[in-house]
C-alpha positions as CSV (number, residue, x, y, z in Angstrom):
1,M,5.4,-28.6,17.5
2,A,3.3,-29.5,20.5
3,L,-0.6,-29.3,21.3
4,Y,-1.4,-28.5,24.9
5,L,-4.7,-28.8,26.8
6,D,-5.8,-25.6,28.2
7,S,-7.6,-26.6,31.4
8,A,-7.2,-27.1,35.0
9,I,-10.0,-29.8,35.3
10,A,-8.4,-33.2,36.2
11,S,-11.1,-35.2,34.4
12,E,-10.3,-33.3,31.1
13,A,-6.5,-33.8,31.7
14,E,-7.2,-37.5,32.0
15,I,-9.0,-37.6,28.7
16,A,-6.2,-35.6,27.1
17,K,-3.7,-38.1,28.5
18,R,-5.4,-40.9,26.9
19,M,-5.5,-39.2,23.6
20,G,-1.8,-39.8,23.5
21,W,-0.8,-36.9,21.3
22,V,-1.5,-33.9,23.8
23,K,2.0,-32.8,25.0
24,G,1.3,-30.8,28.1
25,I,-1.3,-28.6,30.1
26,T,-1.5,-24.8,30.4
27,T,-3.4,-23.1,33.1
28,N,-4.3,-19.7,34.2
29,P,-6.1,-18.1,37.2
30,T,-9.4,-18.3,35.6
31,L,-9.1,-22.0,34.7
32,L,-7.7,-22.9,38.2
33,A,-10.7,-21.2,39.8
34,Q,-12.9,-23.6,38.0
35,S,-11.3,-26.6,39.8
36,D,-13.3,-27.8,42.7
37,I,-10.0,-28.2,44.9
38,P,-7.4,-25.5,45.9
39,P,-4.9,-24.4,43.2
40,E,-1.9,-26.2,44.9
41,L,-3.8,-29.5,45.1
42,T,-4.9,-29.0,41.4
43,L,-1.4,-28.5,40.2
44,K,-0.2,-31.5,42.1
45,K,-2.9,-33.6,40.4
46,L,-2.4,-32.2,37.0
47,V,1.4,-32.8,37.0
48,T,0.6,-36.5,37.4
49,L,-1.6,-36.5,34.2
50,T,1.0,-35.3,31.8
51,N,4.6,-36.2,31.0
52,G,5.1,-32.7,29.5
53,P,5.0,-29.1,30.6
54,L,2.6,-27.7,33.2
55,Y,2.2,-24.0,32.8
56,Y,1.3,-21.9,35.8
57,Q,0.6,-18.1,35.6
58,L,1.6,-15.9,38.4
59,T,-1.0,-13.7,40.0
60,A,1.2,-11.6,42.3
61,S,1.9,-8.0,40.8
62,D,5.1,-6.9,42.5
63,F,8.5,-8.1,41.8
64,D,9.1,-9.9,45.2
65,G,5.7,-11.4,45.3
66,M,6.0,-12.8,41.7
67,V,9.5,-14.2,42.4
68,Q,8.1,-15.9,45.6
69,E,5.2,-17.3,43.9
70,G,7.3,-18.5,40.9
71,K,9.6,-20.4,43.2
72,K,6.5,-21.8,45.1
73,A,5.1,-23.1,41.8
74,F,8.4,-24.8,41.0
75,E,8.4,-26.4,44.3
76,I,5.0,-27.9,43.7
77,I,5.3,-28.8,40.0
78,G,9.0,-29.6,39.6
79,E,11.1,-29.8,36.4
80,Q,7.9,-29.8,34.3
81,T,7.1,-26.2,35.5
82,I,6.9,-23.4,32.8
83,L,5.9,-20.1,34.6
84,K,3.5,-17.8,32.7
85,I,4.6,-14.3,33.5
86,P,2.5,-11.3,32.3
87,A,4.0,-9.1,29.7
88,T,4.4,-6.0,31.9
89,P,7.6,-3.9,32.8
90,V,7.8,-5.9,36.2
91,G,6.9,-9.2,34.5
92,F,10.0,-8.8,32.2
93,E,12.2,-8.0,35.3
94,V,10.9,-11.2,36.9
95,V,11.5,-13.3,33.7
96,A,15.2,-11.9,33.6
97,H,15.7,-12.8,37.3
98,L,14.0,-16.3,37.2
99,S,14.7,-17.7,33.8
100,P,18.2,-19.0,34.6
101,Q,16.6,-21.4,37.1
102,I,13.0,-21.9,36.1
103,T,11.6,-22.1,32.5
104,C,9.7,-19.0,31.8
105,S,7.0,-18.0,29.2
106,V,5.6,-14.4,28.8
107,T,1.9,-14.3,28.4
108,A,-0.7,-11.7,27.0
109,I,1.8,-10.2,24.5
110,Y,0.2,-7.8,22.0
111,S,3.2,-6.6,20.0
112,A,6.3,-7.9,18.3
113,S,8.3,-5.5,20.5
114,Q,7.2,-7.1,23.6
115,A,8.2,-10.5,22.1
116,V,11.5,-9.0,21.5
117,V,11.9,-8.0,25.3
118,A,10.6,-11.4,26.3
119,K,13.4,-13.0,24.4
120,E,16.1,-10.6,25.7
121,A,14.9,-11.3,29.2
122,G,15.3,-15.1,28.7
123,A,11.8,-16.4,28.0
124,K,11.6,-19.7,26.3
125,I,8.0,-19.1,25.2
126,V,6.0,-16.1,24.1
127,I,2.2,-16.5,24.1
128,A,-0.3,-14.7,21.9
129,Y,-4.0,-14.6,22.5
130,V,-5.0,-14.9,18.8
131,N,-8.8,-14.6,18.9
132,R,-8.7,-12.0,21.9
133,A,-6.2,-10.0,19.9
134,T,-8.3,-9.8,16.7
135,P,-10.9,-7.3,18.0
136,L,-8.2,-5.3,19.9
137,L,-5.6,-5.1,17.2
138,G,-7.5,-6.0,14.0
139,D,-5.9,-9.4,13.3
140,G,-4.7,-11.9,15.8
141,I,-3.0,-14.0,13.1
142,A,-0.9,-11.0,11.9
143,L,0.2,-10.6,15.5
144,V,1.6,-14.2,15.3
145,R,3.2,-13.4,12.0
146,D,4.9,-10.3,13.2
147,M,6.2,-12.1,16.3
148,A,7.5,-15.1,14.1
149,S,9.3,-12.6,11.8
150,I,11.1,-10.8,14.5
151,L,11.9,-13.9,16.6
152,A,13.2,-16.0,13.6
153,G,16.6,-17.5,14.2
154,S,16.3,-17.2,18.1
155,N,15.4,-20.0,20.7
156,T,12.3,-18.4,21.7
157,E,9.2,-20.0,20.6
158,I,5.5,-18.9,20.1
159,L,2.6,-20.5,21.8
160,A,-0.8,-19.4,20.2
161,A,-3.6,-19.6,22.7
162,S,-7.4,-18.2,22.5
163,I,-8.0,-20.3,19.5
164,K,-11.7,-20.6,18.5
165,S,-11.8,-23.0,15.5
166,P,-9.5,-25.6,13.7
167,Q,-9.2,-23.2,10.9
168,Q,-7.7,-20.5,13.3
169,A,-5.5,-23.1,14.7
170,A,-4.0,-24.1,11.4
171,A,-3.6,-20.3,10.4
172,S,-1.8,-19.6,13.6
173,L,0.7,-22.5,12.7
174,Q,1.1,-21.3,9.3
175,A,1.8,-17.7,10.5
176,G,4.7,-19.1,12.6
177,A,3.4,-20.3,15.8
178,H,5.3,-23.3,17.1
179,H,2.7,-24.6,19.6
180,L,-1.0,-24.3,20.3
181,T,-3.0,-24.6,23.5
182,L,-6.6,-25.5,23.2
183,P,-9.6,-26.5,25.3
184,L,-10.6,-30.1,25.3
185,A,-13.5,-29.4,23.0
186,M,-11.2,-27.7,20.4
187,L,-8.6,-30.6,20.6
188,R,-11.5,-32.9,19.8
189,A,-12.5,-30.6,16.9
190,M,-8.9,-30.5,15.5
191,A,-9.0,-34.3,15.2
192,T,-12.5,-34.4,13.6
193,H,-13.7,-33.8,10.0
194,E,-17.2,-34.9,8.7
195,L,-15.7,-36.0,5.5
196,S,-13.2,-38.4,7.4
197,E,-16.3,-39.9,9.2
198,K,-18.2,-40.4,6.0
199,T,-15.1,-42.0,4.3
200,V,-14.6,-44.3,7.1
201,E,-18.4,-45.3,7.1
202,E,-18.2,-46.1,3.4
203,F,-15.1,-48.3,3.9
204,A,-16.9,-50.2,6.7
205,S,-20.1,-50.8,4.7
206,N,-18.2,-51.9,1.5
207,G,-15.3,-53.9,2.9
208,I,-14.2,-56.7,5.3
209,G,-11.6,-56.6,8.0
210,I,-9.5,-59.4,9.7
211,I,-11.8,-59.8,12.6
212,A,-14.7,-60.5,10.4
213,I,-12.9,-63.3,8.6
């Protein structure tokens, strides 16, 4: 299992790196647009701020353009590249073409059948937008569960995105997601509980440590 930062802001990536338990970075066109430097420079900066994967989502819509963009992303990012390729008919063709050379994920999956096609095309990761899928399908967690059931025993893993609470994050993992990608605020929320804070305060007020000796 891995927890990823969902951001293209270098300052947030630096914070996530200091945390020590965030294993990579996911980006998308919307996130890259929030950076104050061009996308290529943003990617070059982000790849220095993680030892794990850096996800880049293709924006081209035709086969040749997507293949060219995917290869360009790999030139910029290197071996840490995981391409995010939309779950469309042409997208699956691109995955089948590029996956032997570049690690591919398929994003914006809204059905278990799309997850099957992604697996057969060679995708290492399939991405479900949990919170976004809930109003559209009725239950984003059920989507993850269906994907996990149909992918069981394969080498294709599930990355849950669009997570809006620690409870939803835990539910996604319980449903079969292998990884989560979260904004910085949600990563912090995952590590925090008011009862933990209260317990630590009680220990501090009632005890003594080696520094105080």
